[in-house]
Structures are given as structure tokens and as C-alpha cells.
N, C-alpha and C positions, 0 to 999 in steps of 0.2 A: 414577250413582255414579262418583265419581272417587277413585282410589287414589293414594297417594304412593309414588314409586319413586326410589331414590337409587343412583347408581353413579358410578364415576370418569369423568373425561373422556378416559381412555386409549383408544386405538383398539380394543382388544379388546372393551371394554364398549360403546362407542358402535356398533360393528359388530353385536354380539349383540342389543342392545336397540333398534336403529333401528326395526324394524317395530312392536314393542310400544309404543314411545314415540310413534309417529306414527299410531296408530289403525289399523294395517294387519292386525292379528290378529283374525279373525272371532270374535265372542263375548266378546272381552276388553273390560274397562271402559276409560274414559279414565284417563290417568295424569298426575299433576303431578310433573314430573321435577326432581330436584335433582342437580347435579354436585358432587362433593366427593371429596377424597383419602380413602383408606381409613382413616387415622387419625381423620378427622372422622366417617366413617360408623360406625366401631367405637364411638365414644363416644356418638353419637346413638342408635344401636341399643340401647344399654344403658338409655336412657330410653324406649325404645319409640317413637321419633320417626317411623319410616317403616313403611309397610305391607309393601313389598318393598324389600330393601336388599342391596347387595354389601358384604361385610365380610371380614375376614381369618379364615381357619380357626383361627388361634391365639386369636381372640377368642370362639369358640363357648362355651367354659366359662362365660362371663359372660352369655350371650345365650339359651341354649336354654330358659330358664324362660319367656321371652316369645315366642320364635320357633321355627319348624320349619325344619330344613335341607332345601332342595330338591335333588333329584338331578340338577340341570342348570343351565346358565347360568354356572357358575363358571369359575375358572382353575386347572387342574392340568395337569401335563404332564411331559415329560422334556426335559432340555437347556434348561430355562427358569428355573433358580433364581436367587435373589438373588446379587449379587456383593459382596465386601468389596474396596473400592478404596483404593489409597494413591498418593501422589505419590512418596514416597521408597522406591525399590525395596530399600533396605537394610532395611526393616521386614519381619520374617518372622513376627511374631505380634502379637496385640492386647494382650498383657500390658503394663500400665502405660501404655496409649495412650489418647488421646481419640478418640471415635468419634461421628459423626453418623448418626442412624437416622431412618427415616420414620415411626416410631410405636412406642409401648411394647407394644402388643398386636398388632402385625403378625406374620404368619407369618415374614417375613424376620428380624425381631429375635429371635423364638423360636428359629429355626434358628441364628442367630449365637450365641445364649447356649448352646445345646447344643454347637455346634462349638468354642466357645472356653472351655468349662467349666474346663479345666485351666489356662488362661492368660487370665483375664478382663481386660477393659480397665480403665483407671483411672477413667474417667468416660464417660458416655453422654449425649448431648443430642438431643432430638427436634427435627428440622429439616424443614421442608416439602420434599417430595421433589425439586422442581425446583431447590432451592437447595443440595442436598447436594454435587454434583460441583464447582460453582464454589467452594464453601467449602473443600473439601479441596484444590483446586488452588491456592487462595490461602494455604494453610497454617493455616487457622483450626482444622482438625482433623487428626489424624494419619491417620485412615481414615474412609471413608464406606460406609454400607450402602445399595445401590441395587437397584432393581427395574425391570421393564418395559423401555422403550426404551433405558435407560441401558446395557443390555447391548450395544447396537449403536453407541453414541456416546461411550463414556467415553474412548477414545483421543484424541478431539478436545480433551479438557481436560488432556492430558498425564498421564493417570492409568494405573495398572497394577492388574491383578486379583491381590490377595493370595490370595483363595479364591473358588471357585465353589461356593456352598453347595448348589446343586442337584446338582452332581457328587458332592459329599460325601454328601448324603442318599441319592442313588440307589445309590452304591457301598456304602453301609452297610446299606441296607434292600432294595434291589432294587425299590423302589416309585416311582411317580411322585411329584412334589413337589406338595403341596396348598397353593395360594396363596390364591385368593379364593373365597368361598362366597356363594351367594344364599340368603337366608332370608326367610320369610314370617311376618308377625305372627299368632300363634295365634288371637287374638280377632277379627281383622279380615279374614283372607284364608284361603280354602279351599286347602290345599296342593296338592291334586290338580288343581284348576282352574288354579292359578298355574303348576304344572309344565307343563300342556298349553299355556298361553299362551307360555311361554318356549321350549319346544321348537319351537313353530311360528315364533317369532321367529328362532330359530337356523336353522331350515330355510330361511326366506326369505332370510336373510343369505347363506347358502351358495349358494342357487339363483341369486341375481343380486347379486353383490358391488358392481356399479356403482351400484346403487340407493341404497346408504348412503354412497357415497364423499364427497359434499360434506358430509354431516353428520359423518362421521368426521374429516375434515380441518379442519372449523371448530372442533373441540374439542381437536384433538391438540396437545400441547405441542411435539412434534417434527413440523414441517409437511412434511418431505420425503416424497414419496409412496413411494420405495423403503423408507425406514425404517418408515413406517406399514404397508406391506405385509408386511415381515419380522415386525413386531410381531403382526399379526393371524394370520399363518401359524403363528407359534410358540405363541401363547396360546389360539387358538380351534382346538380339536381334538376328538377323539372324547369326551374327558371333558366337553367343554362340552355336548354333546348328552345324555350319560348318564354319571354317575359310574361305574357298573358295579362289579364286585367289587374290581378293583384300586384304583379311586378311593376306595371306602369303606375298604378296608384301609389306604390311605395316611393318610387322616384319622384313623382309629383309632390307627395306629402313632404319628403325631405327638403326639396328645393324651395317649395312654397313657404315652409316653416322657417327655413334658414334666411330666405329673403325678408320675411316679416320681421326677423330679429336683426336685420342689417348685416348679416354675416356673409352673404353672397349677393351679387347683382340679381335683380328680378329676372326671371327666365320664362319665356313662353312655355306652357305645359308641353311635355315631350310627346303627348298623344299615345293612342293605343295602336 
């Protein structure tokens, strides 16, 4: 049996899934791996395209009819939220501005909508993640919404942080920020087995980080080892091994608040 597995080429995902993707997890099946930005996996998961897939927590309301949320392998944390970047430091809000975002059902975009509700942008355009900072630097957009390693490299593009949405979320809720989730297809994957496979893959990643280094670097958009290490250290944490009560509370808070604002369909609480 071979299952399909999709996740981003970002260092946190390749680090976490190295063992599983390479047949190093005892008892796990073989996997056909697809690398794709989260906006692509969000859309593909709505069609039920993958057996195991990394998606945005913000996309769950459209996916939980086909998929089960797994309590491990995802990306949550503190001090790791999306940034709203600008070139012109005179910009103090998004009101009336043009903004590039990495996807319309990403957690980053949902957080931006919640944060800017009182002063929304004039227009929003979906732009591949790797193209956002260069586009803002060239003046194609007034602002850009970025995630992942952009947190460590945006200054190189002459950009400034208008807002740290993770800081805003944590200050408002006291909870970690829920970014990326791992979900398993209800008809094709046993969630308890999948959870065990992923937990073992995470354990192996932490036990010997050097084992996955070449794999991580081969797929990283930012090839510098120090940036890759920062990325992994920030996004692979205790919530990767287990969501736990705080992780589940964060997911429930995000989806409940967004539903109350009419930004996502109402979703049953994902449970502990």
C-alpha cells in the first residue's frame, strides 16, 4: 500500500516528515510525496486529493467533512506569527491599500482580516509566497503578508514590519498561534495509526537532526544553513509532537472568532 502525502518544501515540514517520507518509520506504509505551497494543498484537500496533507488551520471549516485533524505534525507556537510588511514606513494601516497574500484560506490571511477589520485594505491579491517580498519591494503592492523564513530575511528586501500578527494574537488571547495542521482522509487513513507514524517521524527528527539536513536544504527556498536552523527551531516545537490543551484551545479560539465575524463557516470544535 502506498499513501499520498503532501506538505510544503519549507524546512519545518521537510525536517518533520523526513523519516516518514524515506521509509524510516517502522510499520508505516510507503508514501508518494508531493511538495506544494499551503494555498495549493488547501484547495487540493477540498477535493480530497491527498491521504495525509498539511493545510492551514483556517481552511479546516471546508475540510473536516473529508478529513480528521491529527494532534501532531503541524505548526503552532509563540513568536512565530505572520508579518504584514511594507516598503513605505509612512504606511500605518492597511486601509485603502493593496496587499499581496499567500492564499485566501491561509491562517495568515484570516488573522490579517481579523486584525484589520476596522480598516480593511482596498484590494487583496493572492501571490505565490516566494514572490511577495520582491513584489512589495518593487512597489507592486503597498503591503505584503508573509510567513515562515520571511521573518528572518525581510530586511534584505528593504522592507519593514507594519504588524506582527502573532504578537497581536498572543496579546489578545494568551494562546499560541495555530498556523499549519496535518489532516488524514477519513475514508483512507486510520487517524490513530497516522498519529503514531508522525510522532515517530518527529521523534527521529529531533533525535538526529543531521540525518535530514541534506533533504531539508535541497528543498528550502532559503538555502542558508543559519536561516534554515532558525526556521526549524521556531516552528518545530512541543506543539509539533502534541497539540495538547493549549494547542486545541488556540485552534478553537481562531475558528470560533472567525465564524462569529462571518469569515468562515461555523465549525464544530475540533476537540482535545
